[in-house]
C-alpha positions as CSV (number, residue, x, y, z in Angstrom):
1,M,-63.4,72.6,-9.8
2,C,-63.9,68.8,-10.0
3,S,-67.0,69.3,-12.0
4,K,-65.2,71.7,-14.4
5,R,-62.5,69.0,-14.9
6,A,-65.2,66.4,-15.6
7,K,-66.8,68.7,-18.2
8,I,-63.5,69.2,-20.0
9,E,-63.0,65.5,-20.2
10,D,-66.5,64.9,-21.5
11,D,-65.9,67.6,-24.2
12,N,-62.7,65.9,-25.3
13,K,-64.7,62.9,-26.3
14,G,-66.6,64.8,-28.9
15,S,-65.5,66.3,-32.2
16,G,-63.8,69.6,-31.9
17,S,-63.4,69.2,-28.1
18,G,-59.7,70.0,-28.2
19,V,-60.6,73.7,-28.7
20,A,-62.1,73.9,-25.2
21,T,-59.0,72.3,-23.6
22,S,-56.7,74.4,-25.6
23,H,-58.3,77.6,-24.7
24,L,-58.3,76.7,-21.0
25,C,-55.1,74.9,-20.5
26,H,-52.9,76.6,-23.0
27,A,-53.8,80.2,-22.4
28,K,-50.9,82.5,-22.9
29,L,-50.3,83.2,-19.2
30,P,-46.9,82.8,-17.5
31,P,-46.7,80.1,-14.8
32,E,-46.5,82.7,-12.0
33,I,-49.9,84.1,-13.0
34,W,-51.4,80.6,-12.9
35,S,-49.9,80.1,-9.5
36,E,-51.3,83.3,-8.3
37,I,-54.8,82.4,-9.5
38,W,-54.6,78.9,-8.0
39,S,-53.5,80.2,-4.6
40,L,-57.0,81.7,-4.2
41,L,-58.4,78.2,-4.0
42,A,-59.1,77.5,-0.4
43,S,-60.0,73.9,-0.8
44,L,-57.1,71.4,-0.8
45,E,-59.2,69.1,-3.0
46,D,-59.5,71.8,-5.6
47,R,-55.8,72.3,-5.7
48,I,-55.2,68.6,-6.2
49,A,-57.8,68.6,-9.0
50,I,-55.9,71.4,-10.7
51,S,-52.8,69.2,-11.0
52,R,-54.9,66.6,-12.8
53,V,-56.5,68.7,-15.6
54,C,-53.6,68.5,-18.1
55,T,-49.9,67.8,-18.3
56,E,-49.0,71.5,-18.5
57,W,-51.1,72.5,-15.4
58,R,-49.7,69.5,-13.5
59,A,-46.1,70.6,-14.3
60,I,-46.8,74.2,-13.1
61,A,-48.7,73.1,-10.0
62,L,-46.1,70.6,-8.9
63,S,-43.2,73.0,-9.4
64,D,-45.0,75.6,-7.2
65,H,-44.1,74.4,-3.7
66,Q,-45.9,77.3,-2.0
67,L,-49.2,76.2,-3.6
68,W,-49.2,73.2,-1.2
69,A,-47.6,74.9,1.8
70,H,-50.8,76.4,3.2
71,L,-53.3,73.9,4.4
72,S,-56.6,75.0,5.9
73,V,-59.5,72.7,6.9
74,H,-62.7,73.0,8.9
75,L,-64.2,69.6,9.6
76,E,-67.7,70.4,10.8
77,S,-69.8,68.3,13.1
78,L,-72.7,66.6,11.4
79,L,-74.3,65.2,14.6
80,R,-77.0,67.3,16.3
81,H,-78.6,66.8,19.7
82,D,-82.1,66.6,18.1
83,I,-81.1,63.4,16.1
84,A,-82.4,60.5,18.2
85,D,-82.2,57.7,15.6
86,E,-79.2,55.6,16.4
87,D,-78.7,54.4,12.9
88,E,-78.7,58.0,11.6
89,R,-76.3,59.0,14.3
90,A,-73.9,56.2,13.4
91,R,-74.1,57.1,9.7
92,L,-73.3,60.7,10.4
93,S,-70.4,59.8,12.7
94,T,-68.9,57.5,10.0
95,K,-69.3,60.4,7.5
96,E,-67.4,62.7,9.8
97,M,-64.5,60.4,10.2
98,T,-64.4,59.6,6.5
99,A,-64.1,63.3,5.7
100,A,-61.3,63.6,8.4
101,A,-59.4,60.6,7.0
102,R,-59.7,61.9,3.4
103,W,-58.4,65.3,4.4
104,L,-55.4,63.7,6.2
105,R,-54.5,61.7,3.1
106,N,-54.7,64.8,0.9
107,A,-52.7,66.8,3.4
108,E,-49.9,64.1,3.3
109,R,-49.9,64.3,-0.4
110,A,-49.8,68.1,-0.5
111,L,-47.0,68.4,2.1
112,D,-44.9,65.9,0.1
113,R,-45.2,68.4,-2.8
114,T,-43.8,71.3,-0.8
115,G,-40.2,70.2,-1.4
116,R,-37.6,70.6,1.4
117,T,-37.5,74.4,1.8
118,A,-41.0,75.8,1.6
119,L,-42.4,77.0,5.0
120,I,-45.7,75.5,6.0
121,T,-48.9,77.1,7.4
122,L,-51.5,74.8,9.0
123,D,-54.9,75.9,10.1
124,I,-56.8,72.9,11.4
125,R,-60.3,73.1,13.0
126,V,-62.2,70.0,14.0
127,D,-65.7,70.3,15.5
128,H,-66.5,66.6,15.6
129,H,-68.5,65.3,18.5
130,K,-65.7,62.7,19.0
131,V,-62.3,62.5,17.3
132,L,-60.8,59.0,17.2
133,A,-57.4,58.6,18.9
134,I,-56.0,56.9,15.8
135,W,-56.8,60.0,13.7
136,L,-55.1,62.3,16.2
137,T,-52.1,60.0,16.2
138,Q,-51.8,60.2,12.4
139,L,-52.2,64.0,12.6
140,C,-49.3,64.2,15.2
141,A,-47.1,62.0,13.0
142,L,-47.7,64.4,10.1
143,L,-46.8,67.4,12.3
144,N,-43.7,65.7,13.5
145,L,-42.6,64.7,10.0
146,H,-42.7,68.3,8.8
147,A,-42.0,70.0,12.1
148,S,-38.7,71.7,10.9
149,R,-40.6,73.8,8.3
150,I,-43.8,74.8,10.1
151,L,-44.2,78.5,10.2
152,R,-47.7,78.9,11.6
153,L,-49.8,76.3,13.4
154,S,-53.4,76.8,14.5
155,L,-55.3,74.0,16.2
156,H,-59.0,74.4,17.1
157,L,-60.3,71.2,18.6
158,D,-63.7,70.4,20.2
159,H,-62.4,69.3,23.5
160,A,-59.4,70.0,25.8
161,H,-58.7,66.2,26.0
162,S,-58.0,66.1,22.3
163,M,-55.7,69.1,22.5
164,K,-53.7,67.5,25.3
165,F,-53.4,64.3,23.3
166,V,-51.9,66.2,20.3
167,L,-49.6,68.3,22.4
168,Y,-48.3,65.3,24.3
169,D,-47.5,63.5,21.0
170,L,-45.6,66.5,19.6
171,G,-41.9,65.5,19.9
172,S,-40.0,67.2,17.1
173,P,-38.6,70.7,17.5
174,M,-40.2,73.5,15.4
175,P,-37.4,76.1,15.0
176,M,-39.3,78.0,12.3
177,L,-42.6,78.3,14.2
178,R,-43.6,81.9,14.7
179,V,-47.3,81.7,15.5
180,L,-49.0,79.1,17.6
181,G,-52.8,79.1,18.2
182,L,-54.5,76.6,20.5
183,T,-58.3,76.9,20.8
184,M,-60.7,74.6,22.7
185,S,-64.5,74.7,22.4
186,R,-64.9,73.1,25.8
187,R,-62.8,73.4,29.0
188,S,-59.2,74.6,29.1
189,I,-55.7,73.3,29.3
190,D,-52.9,74.2,31.6
191,A,-49.8,76.0,30.4
192,D,-47.7,73.0,31.5
193,D,-49.4,71.0,28.8
194,V,-47.9,73.2,26.1
195,P,-44.4,72.1,25.0
196,F,-42.9,75.6,24.8
197,A,-39.4,74.1,24.7
198,L,-40.1,72.8,21.1
199,F,-40.7,76.4,19.9
200,P,-37.5,78.4,20.5
201,N,-38.4,81.2,18.1
202,L,-42.1,81.7,18.8
203,K,-43.4,85.2,18.4
204,E,-47.1,84.9,18.9
205,F,-49.1,82.6,21.2
206,A,-52.9,82.2,21.6
207,G,-54.3,79.9,24.2
208,L,-58.1,80.0,24.4
209,P,-58.4,79.1,27.1
210,C,-55.1,78.3,28.7
211,S,-54.4,78.7,32.4
212,F,-51.0,80.0,33.7
213,K,-52.0,80.0,37.4
214,F,-49.7,77.1,38.4
215,F,-47.2,77.6,35.6
216,K,-43.5,77.8,36.7
217,P,-41.4,78.5,33.6
218,S,-38.3,79.3,35.7
219,Q,-37.8,75.6,36.3
220,S,-36.8,75.1,32.6
221,P,-34.3,77.5,31.0
222,A,-35.5,76.4,27.5
223,I,-39.1,77.3,28.3
224,S,-38.0,80.6,29.8
225,Q,-36.0,81.4,26.7
226,T,-39.0,80.7,24.5
227,L,-41.4,82.9,26.6
228,G,-38.8,85.7,26.4
229,T,-39.2,85.8,22.6
230,I,-43.0,86.0,22.5
231,R,-44.3,89.5,21.6
232,T,-48.0,88.8,21.1
233,V,-50.3,87.0,23.5
234,R,-54.0,86.2,23.3
235,G,-55.8,84.4,26.1
236,D,-58.6,84.1,28.6
237,V,-58.5,84.8,32.3
238,E,-61.0,84.3,35.0
239,T,-59.4,85.7,38.2
240,C,-56.9,88.3,39.2
241,A,-54.5,85.4,40.0
242,D,-54.8,84.2,36.4
243,L,-54.1,87.6,35.0
244,T,-51.1,88.1,37.3
245,A,-49.6,84.7,36.3
246,L,-50.1,85.3,32.6
247,L,-48.4,88.7,32.7
248,R,-45.4,87.3,34.6
249,A,-45.1,84.4,32.1
250,F,-44.5,86.7,29.1
251,P,-42.0,89.4,30.2
252,A,-41.3,90.7,26.6
253,C,-44.9,90.9,25.4
254,K,-45.8,94.0,23.4
255,S,-49.3,93.1,22.2
256,L,-51.9,91.7,24.6
257,D,-55.4,90.5,23.8
258,L,-57.3,89.2,26.8
259,R,-60.9,88.2,27.5
260,I,-61.9,88.5,31.2
261,L,-64.4,85.7,31.4
262,S,-66.5,85.8,34.5
263,A,-67.4,88.6,37.0
264,S,-68.6,85.9,39.5
265,K,-65.0,84.7,39.9
266,W,-63.3,88.1,39.3
267,E,-62.4,89.6,42.6
268,D,-61.5,93.3,43.1
269,P,-57.7,93.5,42.6
270,D,-55.8,95.1,45.5
271,E,-53.5,98.1,45.1
272,D,-50.4,96.1,44.4
273,E,-52.1,94.0,41.7
274,T,-53.6,97.1,40.1
275,N,-50.2,98.8,40.0
276,H,-48.6,95.7,38.5
277,Y,-51.3,95.5,35.8
278,R,-50.9,99.1,34.9
279,T,-47.1,98.9,34.7
280,C,-47.3,95.9,32.4
281,F,-50.0,97.6,30.3
282,E,-48.0,100.8,29.9
283,G,-45.1,98.9,28.3
284,L,-47.3,97.6,25.5
285,D,-47.8,98.7,21.9
286,R,-51.3,97.2,21.7
287,L,-53.8,96.5,24.5
288,D,-57.0,94.6,23.8
289,L,-59.2,93.9,26.8
290,T,-62.7,92.4,26.6
291,W,-65.0,92.0,29.6
292,A,-67.8,89.5,30.0
293,W,-70.7,89.8,32.4
294,N,-69.9,93.5,33.0
295,S,-67.0,93.3,35.4
296,Y,-65.4,96.4,33.9
297,T,-65.6,98.5,37.1
298,K,-63.4,95.9,38.9
299,T,-60.4,96.3,36.6
300,R,-60.9,99.8,35.4
301,A,-58.2,101.3,37.6
302,A,-55.6,99.0,35.9
303,I,-55.9,100.7,32.5
304,P,-53.2,103.3,31.9
305,T,-54.4,106.8,32.3
306,T,-53.2,110.1,30.8
307,S,-50.6,110.5,33.7
308,G,-48.5,107.6,32.3
309,R,-47.6,106.1,29.0
310,R,-50.5,104.7,27.1
311,P,-50.2,102.1,24.4
312,P,-50.7,103.5,20.9
313,F,-53.5,101.1,20.3
314,I,-56.2,100.5,23.0
315,F,-59.4,98.4,22.7
316,I,-62.0,98.1,25.4
317,G,-64.7,95.5,24.7
318,L,-68.0,95.8,26.5
319,H,-70.2,94.1,23.9
320,S,-71.5,91.1,25.8
321,S,-75.0,90.8,27.4
322,L,-75.8,93.8,29.5
323,E,-78.6,92.4,31.7
324,S,-76.5,90.1,33.9
325,D,-74.4,91.2,36.8
326,A,-74.0,94.9,36.1
327,S,-76.1,97.2,38.3
328,D,-76.0,99.9,35.7
329,P,-74.9,98.8,32.2
330,E,-75.1,102.2,30.7
331,E,-72.8,103.6,33.4
332,E,-70.2,100.9,32.7
333,V,-70.3,101.7,28.9
334,C,-69.9,105.4,29.6
335,M,-66.9,104.6,31.8
336,G,-65.4,102.5,29.0
337,I,-65.8,105.4,26.5
338,E,-64.3,107.9,29.0
339,D,-61.3,105.7,29.6
340,A,-60.7,104.9,26.0
341,F,-60.9,108.4,24.6
342,C,-59.5,110.4,27.5
343,D,-56.2,111.1,25.7
344,L,-57.2,112.2,22.3
345,K,-54.6,114.6,20.8
346,P,-55.9,118.2,20.8
347,H,-56.9,119.6,17.4
348,S,-55.8,116.5,15.6
349,S,-57.3,115.2,12.3
350,I,-59.2,112.0,13.1
351,T,-61.1,109.2,11.4
352,L,-64.3,108.3,13.3
353,R,-65.9,104.9,12.6
354,L,-68.9,103.3,14.1
355,E,-69.1,99.8,12.6
356,P,-70.9,96.5,13.4
357,C,-68.5,94.0,14.8
358,E,-68.5,90.3,15.9
359,P,-69.6,89.5,19.4
360,A,-66.7,88.5,21.7
361,W,-68.6,85.4,22.6
362,D,-71.2,83.3,20.9
363,Y,-73.9,85.6,22.2
364,H,-77.0,86.6,20.2
365,D,-79.8,88.8,21.4
366,T,-82.9,86.8,20.8
367,R,-85.4,89.6,21.6
368,P,-87.8,90.6,18.8
369,G,-86.2,93.0,16.5
370,H,-82.6,92.5,17.8
371,Q,-81.5,89.2,16.2
372,D,-79.5,91.0,13.5
373,K,-78.1,93.8,15.7
374,M,-74.4,93.3,15.9
375,P,-72.3,95.1,18.5
376,I,-70.9,98.5,17.4
377,C,-67.2,99.2,17.5
378,V,-66.4,102.9,17.9
379,T,-62.9,103.8,16.5
380,V,-61.1,107.0,16.6
381,Y,-57.9,107.0,14.5
382,D,-55.4,109.8,14.6
383,Q,-53.9,110.0,11.2
384,E,-50.8,112.0,12.3
385,S,-49.7,110.1,15.4
386,G,-51.1,106.7,14.4
387,Q,-53.0,106.5,17.7
388,T,-56.0,104.2,17.7
389,R,-58.7,104.1,20.4
390,Q,-61.6,101.6,20.2
391,V,-64.6,100.7,22.3
392,A,-67.1,97.9,21.3
393,V,-70.5,98.2,22.9
394,Q,-73.9,96.5,22.6
395,Y,-76.1,98.0,19.8
396,V,-78.8,98.9,22.3
397,M,-76.4,101.1,24.2
398,L,-76.1,103.4,21.3
399,C,-79.5,103.3,19.6
400,Q,-81.7,103.4,22.7
401,R,-79.6,105.0,25.5
402,V,-78.5,108.7,25.3
403,G,-75.6,108.5,27.8
404,P,-72.9,106.7,25.8
405,M,-73.3,108.9,22.6
406,K,-73.2,112.0,24.7
407,V,-70.0,110.9,26.4
408,L,-68.4,110.3,23.0
409,G,-69.5,113.7,21.8
410,A,-68.1,115.3,24.9
411,R,-64.7,113.7,24.4
412,L,-64.6,114.8,20.8
413,Y,-65.6,118.3,21.8
414,E,-63.0,118.6,24.6
415,S,-60.2,117.5,22.3
416,R,-61.4,119.8,19.5
417,S,-60.8,116.9,17.1
418,V,-61.1,117.6,13.4
419,I,-63.1,114.8,11.8
420,T,-62.1,114.2,8.2
421,S,-63.8,110.8,7.6
422,L,-66.9,109.3,9.2
423,T,-68.3,105.8,8.9
424,I,-71.6,105.1,10.6
425,P,-74.7,102.9,10.3
426,W,-77.5,104.7,8.5
427,N,-79.9,104.7,11.5
428,L,-77.3,106.1,14.0
429,M,-76.7,109.3,12.0
430,N,-79.6,111.2,13.7
431,I,-78.2,110.1,17.1
432,L,-74.6,111.1,16.6
433,M,-75.0,114.4,14.7
434,P,-76.5,116.4,17.7
435,Q,-73.4,115.5,19.7
436,L,-71.0,117.0,17.1
437,T,-70.3,120.7,16.9
438,E,-70.9,122.6,13.7
439,K,-67.2,123.2,13.4
440,G,-66.5,119.5,13.6
441,M,-69.0,118.6,10.9
442,R,-67.6,121.2,8.5
443,T,-64.4,119.2,8.1
444,I,-66.0,115.9,7.1
445,T,-64.9,115.1,3.5
446,Q,-65.6,111.4,3.4
447,L,-68.8,109.7,4.6
448,T,-69.6,106.0,4.6
449,L,-73.1,105.1,5.4
450,I,-73.8,101.4,6.4
451,V,-77.2,100.5,5.2
452,N,-78.3,98.1,7.9
453,G,-82.0,97.8,6.9
454,P,-84.3,97.8,3.8
455,L,-85.2,101.5,3.1
456,R,-88.3,101.4,1.1
457,S,-91.2,102.8,3.1
458,I,-91.8,106.4,4.0
459,D,-92.6,105.4,7.6
460,Y,-89.1,103.9,7.9
461,V,-87.6,107.0,6.4
462,R,-89.3,109.2,9.0
463,W,-87.9,107.0,11.7
464,V,-84.4,107.0,10.2
465,F,-84.3,110.8,9.6
466,G,-86.1,111.7,12.7
467,E,-88.7,113.8,10.9
468,E,-91.3,112.9,13.5
469,E,-89.1,114.9,15.9
470,N,-88.5,117.8,13.4
471,F,-84.9,116.7,13.1
472,D,-83.0,116.9,9.8
473,W,-79.5,115.8,9.0
474,P,-77.1,118.7,9.0
475,L,-75.3,120.0,6.0
476,L,-71.8,118.8,5.4
477,P,-70.3,121.5,3.2
478,A,-66.9,119.9,2.8
479,L,-68.3,116.5,1.8
480,R,-66.9,115.2,-1.4
481,H,-66.9,111.4,-1.2
482,V,-70.0,109.3,-0.2
483,T,-70.1,105.5,0.0
484,L,-73.2,103.4,0.8
485,K,-72.7,99.8,1.7
486,S,-74.4,96.8,3.3
487,P,-72.7,95.2,6.3
488,Y,-70.0,92.7,5.6
489,K,-72.2,89.9,7.0
490,T,-75.9,90.2,6.6
491,V,-78.9,87.9,6.2
492,R,-79.7,89.5,2.8
493,A,-77.2,89.6,0.0
494,A,-78.0,93.3,-0.6
495,Y,-80.6,95.7,0.9
496,E,-83.0,97.4,-1.4
497,L,-82.9,101.1,-1.4
498,S,-85.6,103.2,-3.0
499,P,-84.0,105.6,-5.4
500,S,-86.2,108.5,-4.2
501,I,-85.2,107.8,-0.6
502,F,-81.6,107.4,-1.7
503,R,-81.7,110.7,-3.6
504,S,-83.3,112.6,-0.7
505,A,-80.8,111.2,1.7
506,V,-77.8,112.4,-0.2
507,E,-79.3,115.8,-0.9
508,K,-79.9,116.3,2.8
509,L,-76.1,116.1,3.2
510,V,-75.0,117.8,0.0
511,P,-77.8,120.0,-1.3
512,P,-77.7,121.3,-4.9
513,P,-75.8,122.9,-6.5
514,A,-73.0,121.4,-4.4
515,K,-71.3,118.4,-6.1
516,L,-69.7,115.2,-5.0
517,E,-66.5,113.8,-6.5
518,T,-67.2,110.1,-5.9
519,L,-70.4,108.2,-5.1
520,S,-70.0,104.5,-4.4
521,L,-72.6,101.8,-3.8
522,H,-71.4,98.5,-2.3
523,H,-73.8,95.6,-2.3
524,V,-76.8,97.9,-2.2
525,C,-79.7,97.6,-4.7
526,T,-81.5,100.6,-6.0
527,G,-84.8,100.7,-8.0
528,Y,-87.3,98.0,-8.7
529,R,-87.8,95.8,-11.7
530,E,-91.6,96.4,-11.7
531,H,-91.0,100.1,-11.6
532,P,-88.1,100.8,-14.1
533,W,-88.7,104.5,-14.2
534,N,-87.4,104.8,-10.6
535,W,-84.0,104.2,-12.2
536,N,-84.0,107.7,-13.5
537,S,-83.9,109.1,-10.0
538,V,-80.5,107.5,-9.4
539,R,-79.3,108.5,-12.9
540,D,-80.4,112.0,-12.4
541,L,-78.4,112.2,-9.2
542,A,-75.4,110.8,-10.9
543,T,-75.3,113.6,-13.4
544,R,-74.4,116.0,-10.6
545,V,-71.5,113.8,-9.4
546,Y,-68.2,114.6,-11.1
547,G,-66.8,111.8,-13.2
548,L,-69.6,109.2,-12.3
549,H,-71.3,107.2,-15.0
550,I,-73.9,104.5,-14.4
551,Y,-74.3,101.8,-16.9
552,A,-77.2,99.3,-17.1
553,E,-77.7,96.2,-19.3
554,D,-81.4,97.2,-19.7
555,S,-83.8,99.7,-18.4
556,S,-85.2,97.4,-15.8
557,T,-82.0,96.6,-14.0
558,D,-81.9,97.5,-10.3
559,H,-78.1,97.1,-9.6
560,V,-75.5,99.8,-9.6
């Protein structure tokens, strides 16, 4: 945006330059449309630059208080452990602090423009190796100055010491605060360090990590009142004592998202603890539990079963490393799938999704061929009741182990579920389909295939479609809508898909003369520039799809 502003100013110096400024600044758009466009600018510096383009834009920007009410910043660390040169380290450290000071000045300027009534949202993440105390003091002063109008506050600091420093300096009440997020990259804080009394109307709290083991809210009526208003809690726990203390601290919680950190510290809960956990879980509307180091068997009994009330939304996360403390990782994954999908409504219409998801921790499989294999989240959504059941598992558990997919198929079969929509990675189709009944496949009307690899060679196709094992994809006679898309986050901007492979894939699902109603390609390339005639394969397929037209700028284009 700054460069665009500079170009406009340069153009104004030449003859006829007023035309460019006139077209840009005096376009016949109402102020609310400009405000909507500018709200998409994530950078605070870009928003400030907007107010300096021309008099008209400045007037519109300054009058829109909400444009300045949302501040988001990520001050990344420039220092790395492999930098040994002291002068270079000093230079990068200075650059870090200069960026932090510049953002603070811009934030002060922006918040001054919000007026006196606009509610403020702050999302601050600082990954610096070392944050100076003077900068934290200035940050706290800014928060205290506008405390009465802060609606959401998210602080992600590199170290727990910095977080304690900020929390200690917060002294002004925040009556409008509804969401508070505190995240530390290293170590944790105690709940006693959080000034809950300043947030009387808090609805959502995330402390990652924050320990409630020695927390005694009953000693302060103001704190007890605040905890009684909180409905959503996200946190980390290491022991049964931590979990028990956290559940007791938030008696009115309706949505719980917990990560169980370490099996080495996680003891088997006794019967009283298990009953207490189950009672608390049964009263929730949403339950998210993620296990690290495969300690699922130690807490499995606490998850509500079919005999009691189960939350409408249940998520079981087992997507961390599977080669650590678990004696049988596949068995634990099968348990998680059993427990998550044990109460599917009989004969209900469901949406089944198998989609890549983010790891619960910063874990990456470094083995050859597995660097880009994200965990898979299996979701069953009941369209009528709104019931959602999810299990996230490591990719290897679905693509190389037969047990988990068989358990999923058995649960779907026992419930006689009617699948109307299916989302699945391309190379898991030939693993899932044998687990589904012919009746279950006849009801699929929408199919989304996630293209998670380049499909160009015949050898790859044989591996994907299982032709080496004489396995073909089944017919889906009710199929009317097909979408092919690349994963949301991928190393490549778009995977290349050979048109002939693409055509044969779709025709395996919907053989001629059956017709689709919609066919969508999202971030997927088809055809090759050096072989433009391959384009005709996609175009020919499109002629059998009702209402679909493919346009290309030239005959050699390979994008749809």
